[in-house]
C-alpha positions in Angstrom: -90.3 147.0 40.7 -93.3 145.8 42.8 -92.8 143.9 46.0 -91.2 140.5 45.7 -92.3 139.1 49.0 -93.6 135.5 49.2 -97.3 136.5 49.1 -96.7 138.6 46.0 -94.8 135.8 44.3 -97.6 133.4 45.1 -100.2 135.9 43.7 -98.2 136.0 40.4 -98.1 132.2 40.4 -101.9 132.1 40.8 -102.3 134.5 37.8 -100.1 132.2 35.8 -102.2 129.2 36.8 -105.5 130.9 35.9 -104.1 131.8 32.5 -102.7 128.3 31.8 -105.9 126.6 33.0 -108.0 128.8 30.8 -105.9 127.9 27.9 -105.7 124.2 28.7 -101.9 124.3 29.0 -99.3 123.2 31.4 -95.9 124.7 32.6 -92.6 123.1 33.3 -89.7 124.9 35.0 -85.9 124.6 34.8 -84.2 126.4 37.7 -80.6 127.0 38.7 -80.0 130.0 40.9 -83.6 130.1 42.2 -83.3 126.5 43.5 -86.9 125.6 42.9 -88.5 128.8 44.3 -90.6 129.2 41.1 -91.9 125.6 41.5 -92.6 126.3 45.2 -94.6 129.3 44.4 -96.6 127.5 41.7 -97.4 124.5 43.9 -98.4 126.8 46.8 -101.5 127.5 44.6 -104.3 125.1 45.3 -105.2 123.1 42.2 -101.8 123.7 40.5 -101.6 120.0 39.5 -104.0 120.9 36.7 -101.5 123.3 35.1 -98.0 122.7 36.5 -96.3 119.6 35.1 -92.9 119.5 36.6 -89.8 121.3 37.7 -86.1 120.6 37.2 -83.6 122.0 39.7 -80.3 121.8 37.8 -77.9 123.7 40.0 -74.7 122.1 38.8 -73.5 122.0 35.2 -73.5 118.2 35.4 -77.3 118.3 36.2 -77.9 120.7 33.3 -76.2 118.2 31.0 -77.8 115.0 32.4 -81.3 116.1 33.2 -82.0 118.8 30.5 -79.6 117.8 27.7 -77.8 121.1 27.7 -74.9 120.8 25.3 -71.5 120.6 27.0 -69.9 122.7 24.3 -72.5 125.4 24.8 -71.8 125.4 28.6 -68.0 125.6 28.0 -68.2 128.3 25.4 -71.0 130.5 26.9 -70.9 129.7 30.6 -73.8 128.5 32.7 -75.0 132.1 33.2 -75.9 132.9 29.6 -79.0 133.2 27.4 -77.7 130.3 25.3 -77.7 128.0 28.4 -81.1 129.4 29.7 -82.6 128.7 26.3 -81.2 125.1 26.2 -82.6 124.6 29.7 -86.0 125.7 28.7 -86.0 123.6 25.6 -84.8 120.6 27.6 -87.6 121.0 30.2 -90.2 121.3 27.5 -89.0 118.2 25.7 -88.8 116.2 28.9 -92.3 117.1 30.1 -96.0 117.1 29.1 -96.0 120.9 29.2 -96.9 123.4 26.5 -94.7 126.1 28.2 -91.3 126.0 29.9 -89.3 128.7 31.6 -85.6 128.6 32.7 -83.5 130.7 35.1 -79.7 130.6 35.5 -77.7 133.3 37.2 -75.3 134.6 39.9 -77.3 135.3 43.1 -74.3 136.1 45.2 -72.8 137.1 47.4 -69.8 135.5 45.6 -69.4 134.0 42.2 -69.6 137.1 40.1 -67.1 138.2 37.5 -66.5 141.4 35.6 -68.5 140.1 32.7 -71.2 138.5 34.9 -71.4 140.4 38.2 -73.6 139.3 41.1 -77.2 139.9 40.2 -76.8 138.8 36.6 -79.7 136.4 35.7 -80.5 134.9 32.4 -84.1 133.7 31.5 -85.7 131.7 28.8 -89.3 131.0 27.9 -90.6 128.6 25.2 -94.2 127.9 24.3 -96.5 125.8 22.1 -95.3 127.4 18.8 -91.7 126.6 19.7 -90.7 130.3 19.9 -87.8 130.7 22.3 -87.4 134.1 24.0 -84.4 134.9 26.2 -83.6 137.8 28.4 -80.8 138.9 30.8 -81.4 141.1 33.8 -79.2 142.7 36.4 -80.9 142.8 39.8 -79.7 144.7 42.9 -79.7 143.5 46.5 -78.6 140.5 48.5 -78.9 136.9 47.5 -82.6 136.6 48.6 -83.5 139.8 46.8 -81.9 138.7 43.5 -83.6 135.3 43.7 -87.0 136.8 44.5 -86.8 139.3 41.7 -85.8 136.5 39.4 -88.8 134.4 40.4 -91.1 137.5 39.8 -89.5 138.2 36.4 -89.8 134.6 35.2 -93.5 134.4 36.2 -94.3 137.8 34.6 -92.6 136.5 31.5 -95.0 133.5 31.3 -98.0 135.9 31.8 -96.8 138.1 28.9 -96.1 135.3 26.5 -98.9 132.9 27.3 -101.4 135.8 27.3 -100.5 137.1 23.8 -103.2 136.8 21.3 -105.6 135.3 23.8 -108.8 136.5 25.5 
């Protein structure tokens, strides 16, 4: 995996911004374990107000319910760190914004909080775009808390680039 330092993450965010701006689209984010790091990278790019709509930091389950409309039964049945919840977060962010695209991240960054089924480093992602297609993914990242979170930010941004760039250009 390429470097996940702040400069590299901001360079990825700038690529996302160029693509969204070229397409006349905006992005919304829903973040849990990354605590707004994606939004911070996006807004570090000058002119991001033209393509970044808003970000939801929904760290607690209660915030996921109240701010994004995640179904409590889904949370109870699947757990907060699941593709089902990531998908619901992305859909909620899209519905509550003026964006064409939304991404969501929920995971276990560590050092505690893991379980045998969801060890530290497990992160679930979701992306939804203008056609309403929802894509989800789960990754298992190595490293300390900061490394897991940085890799999560990079993966989320790369996911937007792959999906928003399909069939374009």
